[in-house]
A tleap script that builds the chain and sets N, CA, C and O, in Angstrom:
source leaprc.protein.ff14SB
mol = sequence {
  NMET SER ASP ALA GLU PRO ARG ASP PRO ASP
  LEU VAL ASP ARG LEU LEU ALA GLN LEU ASP
  HIE VAL LEU ASP LEU VAL HIE ASP ARG VAL
  LEU ARG PRO ILE LEU LEU ALA GLY ARG PHE
  LEU ALA TYR GLY PHE ILE LEU LEU LEU VAL
  SER PHE VAL LEU VAL SER LEU VAL ILE ILE
  GLY LEU VAL ARG VAL LEU ASN VAL TYR LEU
  PHE ALA GLY HIE GLU TRP LEU SER TYR LEU
  VAL ILE GLY ALA LEU SER LEU VAL THR GLY
  LEU VAL ILE TRP ARG ARG ARG ARG PRO MET
  ASN LEU ARG CLYS
}
set mol.1.N position { 0.847 -1.160 0.000 }
set mol.1.CA position { 0.000 0.000 0.000 }
set mol.1.C position { 0.899 1.230 0.000 }
set mol.1.O position { 1.697 1.414 0.919 }
set mol.2.N position { 0.777 2.068 -1.016 }
set mol.2.CA position { 1.612 3.258 -1.091 }
set mol.2.C position { 0.849 4.462 -0.551 }
set mol.2.O position { -0.346 4.383 -0.270 }
set mol.3.N position { 1.555 5.563 -0.414 }
set mol.3.CA position { 0.936 6.771 0.115 }
set mol.3.C position { -0.015 7.420 -0.878 }
set mol.3.O position { -0.863 8.209 -0.462 }
set mol.4.N position { 0.084 7.131 -2.150 }
set mol.4.CA position { -0.746 7.757 -3.168 }
set mol.4.C position { -2.146 7.162 -3.228 }
set mol.4.O position { -3.064 7.802 -3.741 }
set mol.5.N position { -2.325 5.944 -2.708 }
set mol.5.CA position { -3.638 5.303 -2.764 }
set mol.5.C position { -4.590 5.943 -1.746 }
set mol.5.O position { -4.213 6.172 -0.597 }
set mol.6.N position { -5.837 6.233 -2.178 }
set mol.6.CA position { -6.797 6.740 -1.196 }
set mol.6.C position { -7.217 5.631 -0.257 }
set mol.6.O position { -7.372 4.480 -0.666 }
set mol.7.N position { -7.395 5.972 0.968 }
set mol.7.CA position { -7.820 4.946 1.934 }
set mol.7.C position { -9.152 5.355 2.536 }
set mol.7.O position { -9.477 6.541 2.589 }
set mol.8.N position { -9.898 4.405 2.976 }
set mol.8.CA position { -11.176 4.669 3.622 }
set mol.8.C position { -10.921 5.214 5.018 }
set mol.8.O position { -10.007 4.775 5.716 }
set mol.9.N position { -11.757 6.194 5.416 }
set mol.9.CA position { -11.589 6.692 6.787 }
set mol.9.C position { -11.916 5.585 7.779 }
set mol.9.O position { -12.840 4.798 7.571 }
set mol.10.N position { -11.179 5.538 8.811 }
set mol.10.CA position { -11.431 4.473 9.776 }
set mol.10.C position { -12.670 4.785 10.605 }
set mol.10.O position { -13.282 5.843 10.459 }
set mol.11.N position { -13.009 3.897 11.432 }
set mol.11.CA position { -14.248 3.972 12.204 }
set mol.11.C position { -14.277 5.203 13.114 }
set mol.11.O position { -15.315 5.854 13.237 }
set mol.12.N position { -13.166 5.523 13.741 }
set mol.12.CA position { -13.126 6.659 14.662 }
set mol.12.C position { -13.370 7.965 13.904 }
set mol.12.O position { -14.101 8.833 14.382 }
set mol.13.N position { -12.756 8.108 12.720 }
set mol.13.CA position { -12.978 9.325 11.939 }
set mol.13.C position { -14.440 9.467 11.523 }
set mol.13.O position { -14.996 10.564 11.559 }
set mol.14.N position { -15.047 8.379 11.136 }
set mol.14.CA position { -16.458 8.448 10.738 }
set mol.14.C position { -17.356 8.772 11.924 }
set mol.14.O position { -18.287 9.566 11.789 }
set mol.15.N position { -17.097 8.179 13.071 }
set mol.15.CA position { -17.910 8.464 14.253 }
set mol.15.C position { -17.748 9.910 14.716 }
set mol.15.O position { -18.724 10.556 15.097 }
set mol.16.N position { -16.522 10.414 14.681 }
set mol.16.CA position { -16.315 11.807 15.075 }
set mol.16.C position { -16.956 12.773 14.092 }
set mol.16.O position { -17.475 13.812 14.499 }
set mol.17.N position { -16.928 12.449 12.810 }
set mol.17.CA position { -17.595 13.298 11.823 }
set mol.17.C position { -19.105 13.283 12.043 }
set mol.17.O position { -19.761 14.319 11.931 }
set mol.18.N position { -19.656 12.114 12.354 }
set mol.18.CA position { -21.086 12.013 12.633 }
set mol.18.C position { -21.454 12.798 13.895 }
set mol.18.O position { -22.470 13.493 13.922 }
set mol.19.N position { -20.626 12.686 14.942 }
set mol.19.CA position { -20.862 13.425 16.179 }
set mol.19.C position { -20.788 14.927 15.928 }
set mol.19.O position { -21.607 15.686 16.445 }
set mol.20.N position { -19.818 15.352 15.145 }
set mol.20.CA position { -19.699 16.768 14.801 }
set mol.20.C position { -20.933 17.257 14.057 }
set mol.20.O position { -21.408 18.366 14.300 }
set mol.21.N position { -21.448 16.440 13.159 }
set mol.21.CA position { -22.647 16.799 12.411 }
set mol.21.C position { -23.855 16.922 13.346 }
set mol.21.O position { -24.633 17.868 13.223 }
set mol.22.N position { -24.015 15.991 14.264 }
set mol.22.CA position { -25.133 16.024 15.215 }
set mol.22.C position { -25.023 17.250 16.121 }
set mol.22.O position { -26.028 17.908 16.389 }
set mol.23.N position { -23.833 17.559 16.589 }
set mol.23.CA position { -23.651 18.728 17.445 }
set mol.23.C position { -23.923 20.024 16.685 }
set mol.23.O position { -24.455 20.973 17.261 }
set mol.24.N position { -23.570 20.078 15.420 }
set mol.24.CA position { -23.901 21.251 14.609 }
set mol.24.C position { -25.410 21.410 14.460 }
set mol.24.O position { -25.931 22.523 14.536 }
set mol.25.N position { -26.108 20.306 14.249 }
set mol.25.CA position { -27.567 20.371 14.132 }
set mol.25.C position { -28.205 20.840 15.437 }
set mol.25.O position { -29.112 21.672 15.426 }
set mol.26.N position { -27.730 20.307 16.555 }
set mol.26.CA position { -28.279 20.713 17.855 }
set mol.26.C position { -28.018 22.194 18.086 }
set mol.26.O position { -28.893 22.916 18.564 }
set mol.27.N position { -26.827 22.641 17.751 }
set mol.27.CA position { -26.513 24.059 17.936 }
set mol.27.C position { -27.408 24.941 17.071 }
set mol.27.O position { -27.937 25.944 17.550 }
set mol.28.N position { -27.578 24.581 15.820 }
set mol.28.CA position { -28.357 25.414 14.894 }
set mol.28.C position { -29.847 25.413 15.207 }
set mol.28.O position { -30.509 26.438 15.045 }
set mol.29.N position { -30.377 24.302 15.643 }
set mol.29.CA position { -31.825 24.192 15.842 }
set mol.29.C position { -32.281 24.458 17.268 }
set mol.29.O position { -33.434 24.834 17.478 }
set mol.30.N position { -31.413 24.274 18.246 }
set mol.30.CA position { -31.834 24.422 19.639 }
set mol.30.C position { -31.130 25.603 20.313 }
set mol.30.O position { -31.782 26.519 20.813 }
set mol.31.N position { -29.826 25.575 20.321 }
set mol.31.CA position { -29.087 26.570 21.082 }
set mol.31.C position { -29.127 27.957 20.450 }
set mol.31.O position { -29.225 28.956 21.162 }
set mol.32.N position { -29.053 28.028 19.141 }
set mol.32.CA position { -29.045 29.343 18.497 }
set mol.32.C position { -30.323 30.148 18.781 }
set mol.32.O position { -30.216 31.323 19.132 }
set mol.33.N position { -31.535 29.563 18.645 }
set mol.33.CA position { -32.729 30.340 19.004 }
set mol.33.C position { -32.764 30.750 20.476 }
set mol.33.O position { -33.240 31.837 20.801 }
set mol.34.N position { -32.266 29.894 21.365 }
set mol.34.CA position { -32.229 30.242 22.784 }
set mol.34.C position { -31.279 31.414 23.010 }
set mol.34.O position { -31.600 32.333 23.763 }
set mol.35.N position { -30.127 31.390 22.373 }
set mol.35.CA position { -29.169 32.478 22.511 }
set mol.35.C position { -29.716 33.774 21.924 }
set mol.35.O position { -29.517 34.842 22.503 }
set mol.36.N position { -30.392 33.701 20.802 }
set mol.36.CA position { -30.973 34.899 20.197 }
set mol.36.C position { -32.079 35.485 21.076 }
set mol.36.O position { -32.176 36.702 21.227 }
set mol.37.N position { -32.904 34.623 21.650 }
set mol.37.CA position { -33.966 35.107 22.537 }
set mol.37.C position { -33.367 35.747 23.794 }
set mol.37.O position { -33.845 36.786 24.249 }
set mol.38.N position { -32.342 35.139 24.343 }
set mol.38.CA position { -31.682 35.712 25.520 }
set mol.38.C position { -31.047 37.051 25.215 }
set mol.38.O position { -31.126 37.983 26.016 }
set mol.39.N position { -30.415 37.145 24.055 }
set mol.39.CA position { -29.807 38.416 23.653 }
set mol.39.C position { -30.877 39.484 23.456 }
set mol.39.O position { -30.687 40.634 23.852 }
set mol.40.N position { -32.000 39.111 22.847 }
set mol.40.CA position { -33.107 40.046 22.648 }
set mol.40.C position { -33.642 40.547 23.985 }
set mol.40.O position { -33.882 41.743 24.148 }
set mol.41.N position { -33.828 39.645 24.936 }
set mol.41.CA position { -34.330 40.041 26.252 }
set mol.41.C position { -33.339 40.939 26.991 }
set mol.41.O position { -33.736 41.922 27.615 }
set mol.42.N position { -32.065 40.606 26.922 }
set mol.42.CA position { -31.058 41.404 27.625 }
set mol.42.C position { -30.983 42.807 27.048 }
set mol.42.O position { -31.000 43.784 27.797 }
set mol.43.N position { -30.899 42.921 25.727 }
set mol.43.CA position { -30.822 44.245 25.114 }
set mol.43.C position { -32.122 45.029 25.309 }
set mol.43.O position { -32.083 46.246 25.491 }
set mol.44.N position { -33.249 44.361 25.275 }
set mol.44.CA position { -34.519 45.031 25.518 }
set mol.44.C position { -34.608 45.564 26.935 }
set mol.44.O position { -35.099 46.671 27.160 }
set mol.45.N position { -34.135 44.777 27.889 }
set mol.45.CA position { -34.148 45.219 29.283 }
set mol.45.C position { -33.234 46.426 29.479 }
set mol.45.O position { -33.604 47.378 30.165 }
set mol.46.N position { -32.055 46.393 28.887 }
set mol.46.CA position { -31.128 47.525 28.983 }
set mol.46.C position { -31.741 48.761 28.343 }
set mol.46.O position { -31.664 49.855 28.903 }
set mol.47.N position { -32.347 48.594 27.181 }
set mol.47.CA position { -32.981 49.719 26.497 }
set mol.47.C position { -34.129 50.298 27.325 }
set mol.47.O position { -34.296 51.516 27.388 }
set mol.48.N position { -34.908 49.440 27.951 }
set mol.48.CA position { -35.997 49.897 28.804 }
set mol.48.C position { -35.483 50.700 30.003 }
set mol.48.O position { -36.033 51.751 30.333 }
set mol.49.N position { -34.447 50.210 30.639 }
set mol.49.CA position { -33.885 50.932 31.786 }
set mol.49.C position { -33.300 52.282 31.372 }
set mol.49.O position { -33.493 53.283 32.061 }
set mol.50.N position { -32.589 52.307 30.251 }
set mol.50.CA position { -32.011 53.567 29.780 }
set mol.50.C position { -33.117 54.560 29.437 }
set mol.50.O position { -32.995 55.750 29.725 }
set mol.51.N position { -34.188 54.078 28.825 }
set mol.51.CA position { -35.282 54.988 28.479 }
set mol.51.C position { -35.965 55.530 29.732 }
set mol.51.O position { -36.333 56.704 29.767 }
set mol.52.N position { -36.141 54.697 30.762 }
set mol.52.CA position { -36.709 55.190 32.024 }
set mol.52.C position { -35.840 56.279 32.637 }
set mol.52.O position { -36.350 57.293 33.114 }
set mol.53.N position { -34.531 56.068 32.623 }
set mol.53.CA position { -33.616 57.060 33.187 }
set mol.53.C position { -33.692 58.360 32.384 }
set mol.53.O position { -33.748 59.442 32.969 }
set mol.54.N position { -33.694 58.268 31.064 }
set mol.54.CA position { -33.745 59.474 30.232 }
set mol.54.C position { -35.054 60.239 30.405 }
set mol.54.O position { -35.048 61.467 30.489 }
set mol.55.N position { -36.157 59.531 30.458 }
set mol.55.CA position { -37.450 60.204 30.657 }
set mol.55.C position { -37.487 60.879 32.022 }
set mol.55.O position { -37.978 62.000 32.151 }
set mol.56.N position { -36.976 60.204 33.025 }
set mol.56.CA position { -36.941 60.803 34.365 }
set mol.56.C position { -36.075 62.064 34.385 }
set mol.56.O position { -36.459 63.074 34.975 }
set mol.57.N position { -34.915 62.007 33.744 }
set mol.57.CA position { -34.044 63.174 33.707 }
set mol.57.C position { -34.682 64.333 32.946 }
set mol.57.O position { -34.545 65.486 33.355 }
set mol.58.N position { -35.364 64.052 31.869 }
set mol.58.CA position { -36.026 65.113 31.105 }
set mol.58.C position { -37.138 65.756 31.933 }
set mol.58.O position { -37.276 66.979 31.940 }
set mol.59.N position { -37.919 64.949 32.620 }
set mol.59.CA position { -39.008 65.500 33.440 }
set mol.59.C position { -38.444 66.329 34.595 }
set mol.59.O position { -38.948 67.416 34.878 }
set mol.60.N position { -37.404 65.827 35.261 }
set mol.60.CA position { -36.801 66.585 36.362 }
set mol.60.C position { -36.218 67.897 35.850 }
set mol.60.O position { -36.397 68.945 36.472 }
set mol.61.N position { -35.524 67.839 34.721 }
set mol.61.CA position { -34.958 69.058 34.143 }
set mol.61.C position { -36.031 70.052 33.741 }
set mol.61.O position { -35.885 71.255 33.959 }
set mol.62.N position { -37.108 69.552 33.155 }
set mol.62.CA position { -38.200 70.439 32.751 }
set mol.62.C position { -38.856 71.104 33.953 }
set mol.62.O position { -39.177 72.291 33.893 }
set mol.63.N position { -39.060 70.376 35.030 }
set mol.63.CA position { -39.650 70.957 36.245 }
set mol.63.C position { -38.725 72.026 36.818 }
set mol.63.O position { -39.185 73.085 37.244 }
set mol.64.N position { -37.440 71.754 36.830 }
set mol.64.CA position { -36.505 72.747 37.381 }
set mol.64.C position { -36.442 73.996 36.513 }
set mol.64.O position { -36.401 75.113 37.030 }
set mol.65.N position { -36.434 73.812 35.193 }
set mol.65.CA position { -36.411 74.979 34.310 }
set mol.65.C position { -37.691 75.798 34.477 }
set mol.65.O position { -37.639 77.026 34.534 }
set mol.66.N position { -38.827 75.128 34.555 }
set mol.66.CA position { -40.093 75.845 34.745 }
set mol.66.C position { -40.114 76.574 36.083 }
set mol.66.O position { -40.568 77.715 36.159 }
set mol.67.N position { -39.625 75.921 37.140 }
set mol.67.CA position { -39.617 76.548 38.466 }
set mol.67.C position { -38.700 77.760 38.528 }
set mol.67.O position { -39.031 78.755 39.172 }
set mol.68.N position { -37.562 77.686 37.872 }
set mol.68.CA position { -36.570 78.757 37.987 }
set mol.68.C position { -36.869 79.908 37.040 }
set mol.68.O position { -36.820 81.069 37.446 }
set mol.69.N position { -37.181 79.602 35.775 }
set mol.69.CA position { -37.258 80.659 34.771 }
set mol.69.C position { -38.671 81.149 34.477 }
set mol.69.O position { -38.853 82.332 34.190 }
set mol.70.N position { -39.663 80.291 34.536 }
set mol.70.CA position { -41.000 80.721 34.150 }
set mol.70.C position { -41.928 81.011 35.326 }
set mol.70.O position { -42.601 82.042 35.358 }
set mol.71.N position { -41.958 80.105 36.280 }
set mol.71.CA position { -42.933 80.232 37.359 }
set mol.71.C position { -42.247 80.305 38.714 }
set mol.71.O position { -42.585 79.534 39.612 }
set mol.72.N position { -41.309 81.198 38.881 }
set mol.72.CA position { -40.586 81.312 40.149 }
set mol.72.C position { -41.574 81.651 41.267 }
set mol.72.O position { -42.308 82.637 41.192 }
set mol.73.N position { -41.574 80.827 42.281 }
set mol.73.CA position { -42.474 81.053 43.404 }
set mol.73.C position { -43.839 80.415 43.232 }
set mol.73.O position { -44.625 80.399 44.179 }
set mol.74.N position { -44.140 79.900 42.083 }
set mol.74.CA position { -45.434 79.246 41.830 }
set mol.74.C position { -45.179 77.839 41.266 }
set mol.74.O position { -45.419 77.574 40.088 }
set mol.75.N position { -44.694 76.959 42.125 }
set mol.75.CA position { -44.342 75.608 41.691 }
set mol.75.C position { -45.548 74.825 41.185 }
set mol.75.O position { -45.414 73.937 40.343 }
set mol.76.N position { -46.701 75.154 41.694 }
set mol.76.CA position { -47.898 74.427 41.276 }
set mol.76.C position { -48.156 74.602 39.785 }
set mol.76.O position { -48.720 73.711 39.152 }
set mol.77.N position { -47.751 75.742 39.209 }
set mol.77.CA position { -47.912 75.929 37.764 }
set mol.77.C position { -46.997 74.986 36.979 }
set mol.77.O position { -47.374 74.481 35.922 }
set mol.78.N position { -45.794 74.756 37.506 }
set mol.78.CA position { -44.886 73.796 36.861 }
set mol.78.C position { -45.503 72.407 36.840 }
set mol.78.O position { -45.476 71.716 35.822 }
set mol.79.N position { -46.057 72.009 37.975 }
set mol.79.CA position { -46.693 70.695 38.046 }
set mol.79.C position { -47.924 70.626 37.157 }
set mol.79.O position { -48.217 69.574 36.590 }
set mol.80.N position { -48.636 71.714 37.029 }
set mol.80.CA position { -49.793 71.765 36.142 }
set mol.80.C position { -49.361 71.570 34.683 }
set mol.80.O position { -49.995 70.824 33.936 }
set mol.81.N position { -48.285 72.240 34.287 }
set mol.81.CA position { -47.785 72.107 32.911 }
set mol.81.C position { -47.315 70.687 32.646 }
set mol.81.O position { -47.639 70.112 31.607 }
set mol.82.N position { -46.548 70.111 33.580 }
set mol.82.CA position { -46.063 68.733 33.407 }
set mol.82.C position { -47.243 67.765 33.368 }
set mol.82.O position { -47.250 66.835 32.562 }
set mol.83.N position { -48.232 67.971 34.222 }
set mol.83.CA position { -49.423 67.115 34.210 }
set mol.83.C position { -50.190 67.214 32.913 }
set mol.83.O position { -50.660 66.208 32.382 }
set mol.84.N position { -50.321 68.439 32.397 }
set mol.84.CA position { -51.031 68.624 31.124 }
set mol.84.C position { -50.279 67.957 29.979 }
set mol.84.O position { -50.890 67.317 29.123 }
set mol.85.N position { -48.951 68.103 29.959 }
set mol.85.CA position { -48.157 67.431 28.919 }
set mol.85.C position { -48.273 65.906 29.016 }
set mol.85.O position { -48.360 65.217 27.999 }
set mol.86.N position { -48.274 65.396 30.233 }
set mol.86.CA position { -48.427 63.951 30.422 }
set mol.86.C position { -49.807 63.484 29.969 }
set mol.86.O position { -49.938 62.432 29.343 }
set mol.87.N position { -50.817 64.254 30.281 }
set mol.87.CA position { -52.170 63.908 29.872 }
set mol.87.C position { -52.309 63.900 28.351 }
set mol.87.O position { -52.872 62.971 27.773 }
set mol.88.N position { -51.790 64.945 27.713 }
set mol.88.CA position { -51.869 65.023 26.243 }
set mol.88.C position { -51.092 63.867 25.608 }
set mol.88.O position { -51.563 63.263 24.644 }
set mol.89.N position { -49.916 63.558 26.137 }
set mol.89.CA position { -49.128 62.430 25.610 }
set mol.89.C position { -49.893 61.121 25.765 }
set mol.89.O position { -49.932 60.311 24.840 }
set mol.90.N position { -50.494 60.914 26.914 }
set mol.90.CA position { -51.280 59.703 27.130 }
set mol.90.C position { -52.479 59.614 26.208 }
set mol.90.O position { -52.796 58.537 25.702 }
set mol.91.N position { -53.146 60.728 25.986 }
set mol.91.CA position { -54.300 60.729 25.076 }
set mol.91.C position { -53.886 60.446 23.634 }
set mol.91.O position { -54.593 59.746 22.909 }
set mol.92.N position { -52.738 60.990 23.217 }
set mol.92.CA position { -52.251 60.720 21.858 }
set mol.92.C position { -51.911 59.237 21.699 }
set mol.92.O position { -52.254 58.617 20.693 }
set mol.93.N position { -51.236 58.682 22.696 }
set mol.93.CA position { -50.906 57.248 22.632 }
set mol.93.C position { -52.174 56.413 22.640 }
set mol.93.O position { -52.275 55.441 21.892 }
set mol.94.N position { -53.144 56.772 23.471 }
set mol.94.CA position { -54.410 56.036 23.534 }
set mol.94.C position { -55.165 56.128 22.212 }
set mol.94.O position { -55.780 55.152 21.782 }
set mol.95.N position { -55.125 57.263 21.581 }
set mol.95.CA position { -55.822 57.465 20.305 }
set mol.95.C position { -55.208 56.625 19.189 }
set mol.95.O position { -55.912 56.186 18.280 }
set mol.96.N position { -53.904 56.404 19.256 }
set mol.96.CA position { -53.211 55.657 18.204 }
set mol.96.C position { -53.339 54.149 18.353 }
set mol.96.O position { -52.934 53.410 17.456 }
set mol.97.N position { -53.885 53.683 19.446 }
set mol.97.CA position { -54.003 52.236 19.639 }
set mol.97.C position { -55.024 51.667 18.660 }
set mol.97.O position { -55.902 52.374 18.165 }
set mol.98.N position { -54.885 50.374 18.396 }
set mol.98.CA position { -55.826 49.687 17.507 }
set mol.98.C position { -56.411 48.490 18.241 }
set mol.98.O position { -55.749 47.899 19.094 }
set mol.99.N position { -57.635 48.133 17.916 }
set mol.99.CA position { -58.220 46.938 18.526 }
set mol.99.C position { -57.384 45.694 18.187 }
set mol.99.O position { -56.630 45.687 17.214 }
set mol.100.N position { -57.529 44.666 18.989 }
set mol.100.CA position { -56.724 43.462 18.860 }
set mol.100.C position { -56.872 42.812 17.481 }
set mol.100.O position { -55.875 42.356 16.920 }
set mol.101.N position { -58.078 42.756 16.922 }
set mol.101.CA position { -58.284 42.058 15.655 }
set mol.101.C position { -57.714 42.838 14.469 }
set mol.101.O position { -57.545 42.258 13.397 }
set mol.102.N position { -57.412 44.128 14.619 }
set mol.102.CA position { -56.848 44.920 13.532 }
set mol.102.C position { -55.331 45.013 13.579 }
set mol.102.O position { -54.739 45.612 12.681 }
set mol.103.N position { -54.680 44.450 14.583 }
set mol.103.CA position { -53.236 44.559 14.735 }
set mol.103.C position { -52.483 43.692 13.748 }
set mol.103.O position { -51.335 44.001 13.430 }
set mol.104.N position { -53.076 42.626 13.252 }
set mol.104.CA position { -52.344 41.700 12.389 }
set mol.104.C position { -52.394 42.058 10.965 }
set mol.104.O position { -51.817 41.358 10.132 }
savepdb mol mol.pdb
quit
């Protein structure tokens, strides 16, 4: 038998190739969707927390600007303006909603 002749892969090579194929299938069909869902949840949670912090900072800044520059000594007017803006925002969001059967 010379080195130029092709030889059949032995049993261990075939079994390892089969095992590698099975592990690739498990990774592609099971683990990959789990990893993608976990990544989606993690990034969504981070985005939600960052948005809460930003909205809070904007509201606090707006109240301070209103208290200092527009309604000095009349803080209740600042709260009235913030409440009115919140109400209008909520009404706009409520108006844009669609019934469940029309969402698809």
